[in-house]
C-alpha positions in Angstrom: 0.0 0.0 0.0 1.6 3.3 -1.0 1.8 6.1 1.5 2.7 9.8 1.5 6.4 9.2 1.4 5.9 7.1 -1.7 4.0 10.0 -3.3 6.7 12.4 -2.3 9.5 10.2 -3.7 7.8 9.4 -7.0 6.5 12.9 -7.6 9.9 14.5 -6.9 11.6 12.0 -9.3 9.6 13.5 -12.2 11.4 16.1 -14.2 11.4 19.8 -13.0 9.2 18.9 -10.0 9.3 20.8 -6.7 7.4 20.5 -3.4 5.7 23.5 -1.9 3.4 23.8 1.1 0.1 25.5 0.2 -3.2 25.4 2.1 -1.3 23.7 4.9 -0.5 20.6 2.8 2.2 19.4 0.5 1.8 20.2 -3.2 3.9 19.1 -6.1 4.5 21.3 -9.1 6.1 20.9 -12.5 7.7 24.1 -13.8 5.7 25.9 -11.1 2.3 24.4 -12.1 0.6 22.2 -9.5 -0.1 18.6 -10.5 -0.6 16.8 -7.1 -1.4 17.5 -3.5 -1.5 15.4 -0.3 -4.8 16.4 1.4 -6.7 14.6 4.2 -3.7 14.4 6.6 -1.7 12.8 3.7 -4.0 9.8 3.4 -5.2 10.7 -0.1 -3.8 12.2 -3.2 -5.4 14.9 -5.4 -4.3 14.9 -9.0 -5.3 16.5 -12.3 -7.7 14.5 -14.4 -9.9 15.5 -17.3 -13.5 15.7 -16.1 -14.8 13.0 -18.4 -12.2 10.5 -17.3 -12.6 11.6 -13.7 -16.3 10.9 -13.7 -15.7 7.4 -15.2 -13.0 6.6 -12.6 -15.3 7.6 -9.7 -18.2 5.5 -11.1 -16.0 2.5 -11.8 -14.0 2.5 -8.5 -15.8 4.7 -5.9 -13.9 3.0 -3.1 -10.7 4.3 -4.6 -11.6 7.6 -6.3 -13.8 10.5 -5.5 -14.4 14.2 -6.2 -14.0 16.7 -3.4 -16.9 19.2 -3.3 -14.7 22.2 -3.8 -13.0 20.6 -6.8 -16.2 19.6 -8.6 -15.8 22.3 -11.2 -12.2 21.6 -11.8 -10.3 18.8 -13.5 -9.1 17.2 -10.3 -9.8 13.8 -8.7 -8.8 12.3 -5.3 -7.5 8.8 -4.7 -7.3 7.0 -1.3 -3.7 5.9 -1.0 -4.7 2.8 1.0 -7.0 1.7 -1.9 -4.3 1.9 -4.7 -2.9 -1.3 -6.2 0.7 -0.5 -5.3 3.5 1.7 -6.5 3.0 1.0 -10.2 -0.6 2.4 -10.1 0.6 5.4 -8.0 3.5 6.1 -10.4 1.0 5.9 -13.4 -1.4 8.3 -11.7 1.3 10.8 -10.8 3.0 10.7 -14.2 -0.3 11.2 -15.9 -1.1 14.3 -13.8 2.5 15.6 -14.3 2.0 15.3 -18.0 -1.2 17.4 -17.9 0.6 20.2 -16.1 4.0 20.0 -17.8 5.0 22.6 -20.3 5.5 21.5 -24.0 9.3 21.6 -23.7 9.2 18.9 -21.0 6.6 16.8 -22.8 8.8 16.9 -25.9 11.9 16.0 -23.8 10.1 13.1 -22.0 7.4 11.9 -24.4 6.8 8.5 -22.6 6.2 10.0 -19.2 2.6 9.6 -18.2 1.9 6.8 -20.6 1.0 3.7 -18.6 3.4 0.8 -18.9 2.3 -2.4 -20.6 1.5 -5.0 -17.9 
C-alpha cells in the first residue's frame, strides 16, 4: 500500500518537480504548475484528471476515487492511498497528472512520461 512518502519520492523523481506547502498541505509542481497534493492528513492524493475521465473513474471505482466538493468544477480527482494497487498504479497516476501540467518543452523531452506501462 503506497503512503505519503511514496507519493513524495515518486513525484519528486519526475522532471522539474518541486514540493511546496500550500493550504497547509504538501503540493507538487512541475515548472511551477501544481499537479498533485496530499490532502486529508496525507492519506489521499489529489491529481489533475480530465472531467470525463474523472467521472468514469469515480463511477468505476468509488472505493478508490472521489471528487471533493470544492473541486467539482475543476479537472481534479482524489484517490485514497490505501486503496491503490501499489506503487505502479501510484506512479502511473502521478506521471499522468504531471503530463497534464508540464510545459510543452518537458513533454517533448520526456514523451513517454505519463503513458501507462504495458503490464
